[in-house]
C-alpha positions in Angstrom: -4.8 28.8 17.2 -2.0 30.2 19.3 1.1 28.1 19.8 1.9 26.9 23.4 5.2 25.5 24.5 4.6 22.1 26.2 6.7 23.3 29.2 3.9 25.8 29.9 1.5 22.9 30.6 3.9 20.7 32.5 5.0 18.6 29.4 8.4 20.1 28.7 10.0 16.7 28.4 8.1 15.7 25.3 10.4 17.7 22.9 13.5 15.8 23.9 11.8 12.5 24.4 9.7 12.3 21.2 10.8 15.1 18.7 14.5 15.8 19.0 15.9 12.2 19.6 18.7 11.8 17.1 19.6 9.1 14.6 22.8 9.4 12.7 23.0 13.0 13.9 19.5 13.8 12.6 16.5 14.6 14.9 13.5 12.4 14.6 11.3 15.1 13.1 13.7 15.6 10.3 14.0 11.9 9.6 10.2 11.7 9.4 9.9 14.7 7.2 12.5 13.4 4.7 11.3 9.9 4.6 14.7 8.4 4.7 13.7 5.8 7.2 11.7 4.2 4.4 14.9 3.0 2.8 16.4 -0.2 4.2 19.8 1.1 2.9 19.8 3.8 5.7 21.8 2.1 8.4 19.7 3.6 11.2 16.3 2.4 9.9 15.9 -0.6 12.2 16.8 1.3 15.3 14.7 4.3 14.3 11.7 2.2 13.5 11.9 0.2 16.8 12.0 3.4 18.8 9.2 5.0 16.8 6.9 2.0 17.5 7.8 1.9 21.1 7.2 5.7 21.6 3.9 5.5 19.6 2.6 2.9 22.0 4.0 4.7 25.1 3.1 8.3 24.6 0.0 9.5 26.4 -2.8 11.4 24.9 -1.9 14.4 27.1 1.6 14.4 25.7 0.3 14.1 22.2 -2.0 17.1 22.8 1.0 19.1 24.1 2.9 18.4 20.9 -0.1 19.2 18.7 -0.4 22.5 20.4 3.2 23.6 19.6 5.2 24.3 16.4 5.6 22.3 13.2 8.2 19.9 14.3 6.2 18.8 17.4 3.0 18.6 15.3 4.6 16.5 12.6 6.0 14.1 15.1 2.8 13.8 17.0 0.8 13.1 13.9 3.2 10.3 12.9 3.0 8.8 16.4 -0.8 9.0 16.2 -0.9 7.3 12.8 1.5 4.6 13.7 -0.5 3.7 16.8 -3.8 4.1 15.0 -5.3 6.5 17.6 -8.5 7.3 15.8 -9.7 9.4 18.7 -7.4 12.1 17.3 -9.2 12.2 14.0 -11.1 15.5 14.6 -8.1 17.2 16.0 -5.9 16.1 13.1 -8.6 17.1 10.7 -8.9 20.6 12.2 -5.1 21.1 12.1 -4.9 20.0 8.4 -7.8 22.3 7.4 -6.3 25.3 9.2 -2.9 24.8 7.7 -1.3 27.1 10.2 2.3 25.8 9.9 4.5 24.3 7.3 5.6 20.6 6.8 3.2 19.1 9.4 0.3 18.7 6.9 1.8 15.7 5.2 1.9 13.9 8.6 -1.7 14.7 9.2 -2.5 13.1 5.9 -0.5 10.0 6.7 -2.5 9.6 10.0 -5.9 9.9 8.1 -4.7 7.5 5.5 -3.8 5.0 8.3 -7.2 5.4 10.0 -8.7 4.4 6.7 -12.4 5.2 7.0 -15.0 7.2 5.1 -14.7 10.0 7.7 -11.1 10.4 6.9 -11.8 10.6 3.2 -14.4 13.3 3.9 -11.7 15.4 5.8 -9.3 15.0 2.9 -12.0 15.9 0.4 -12.8 19.0 2.3 -9.2 20.0 2.4 -8.8 19.5 -1.4 -12.0 21.4 -2.1 -10.6 24.3 -0.1 -7.0 24.4 -1.2 -6.8 23.0 -4.8 -8.5 26.2 -6.1 -5.7 28.1 -4.6 -3.2 27.8 -7.4 -1.0 30.3 -5.7 -0.5 28.1 -2.7 1.8 25.0 -2.6 0.7 23.5 0.8 -0.1 19.9 1.4 -2.3 19.2 -1.6 -0.1 16.4 -3.0 0.0 14.6 0.3 -3.8 15.0 0.7 -4.5 13.6 -2.8 -2.2 10.7 -2.2 -4.0 9.8 1.1 -7.4 10.2 -0.6 -6.4 7.9 -3.4 -5.2 5.3 -1.0 -8.4 5.5 1.0 -10.4 5.2 -2.2 -8.5 2.0 -3.2 -9.4 0.4 0.2 -12.8 1.8 0.6 -14.1 1.3 -2.9 -14.1 -2.5 -2.5 -16.6 -2.2 0.3 -18.5 1.1 -0.2 -18.2 1.7 -3.9 -16.9 5.3 -3.2 -14.6 7.3 -5.5 -13.8 10.5 -3.6 -10.8 11.4 -5.7 -12.2 10.9 -9.2 -13.6 14.4 -9.6 -10.3 15.9 -8.6 -8.1 14.0 -11.0 -10.3 13.8 -14.1 -9.2 15.8 -17.1 -9.8 19.5 -16.4 -10.4 18.7 -12.7 -9.1 20.8 -9.8 -5.9 18.7 -9.4 -4.6 19.3 -12.9 -5.4 23.0 -12.7 -3.6 23.3 -9.5 -0.5 21.4 -10.8 -0.4 23.8 -13.8 -0.9 26.8 -11.5 1.9 26.1 -9.1 4.1 25.0 -11.9 4.0 28.5 -13.2 5.3 29.6 -9.8 8.3 27.2 -10.2 7.1 24.2 -8.2 7.8 20.7 -9.6 4.9 18.9 -11.2 3.1 16.1 -9.3 1.2 13.2 -10.7 -1.5 11.4 -8.9 0.2 8.1 -9.3 3.4 9.4 -7.6 1.4 10.7 -4.7 -0.4 7.4 -4.3 2.9 5.5 -4.4 4.4 7.7 -1.7 1.4 7.4 0.6 1.5 3.6 0.0 5.1 3.5 1.1 4.3 5.3 4.3 1.3 3.3 5.2 2.9 -0.1 4.4 5.7 1.0 6.6 3.2 1.6 9.4 1.4 -1.7 8.7 4.6 -3.6 8.9 5.7 -2.3 12.2 2.5 -1.6 14.2 -0.8 -3.0 15.2 -3.4 -3.0 12.4 
């Protein structure tokens, strides 16, 4: 899908308003990508969080679409705003972007949004992604974030539906372990399923603590 600058569709303001706003000299997209806002020791956490919640509620669907149609910084920011405000109407759009994996970094934000939505439909999107990209042991994309999101969904859905979407990926000899070994040979760090779940839990608990359920 070709990238389009928001200015071309009359939404040029969204970059400065939602993506590039700075905290401690760092633009919002970089803070989101690094996860430093999850630490209460970061002295800008309260201000950053307050602004994120306000913007997630205020941004229009048109503005979100403008961000999702541009580059990775804009897409990452849009996905976080969608997840924080729980805008499930963007599920299909987020899912398509995740599966296409056109740009770097933004995929982890798509996974956060799907984990926040918390339904069987979101688990199916993540399962489809893992089925497509875990066999690619030559690619280190957003497989860890997708597994973490799926594990969190399983933990919440299993109590009601008895589903175990992630089990076949993480069992001994499953696609997850084979992918970890494959990318490890390329020099990437190893990832455990427990670590990915913990990171997703931190992100989602952040969202639960500061936004509408």
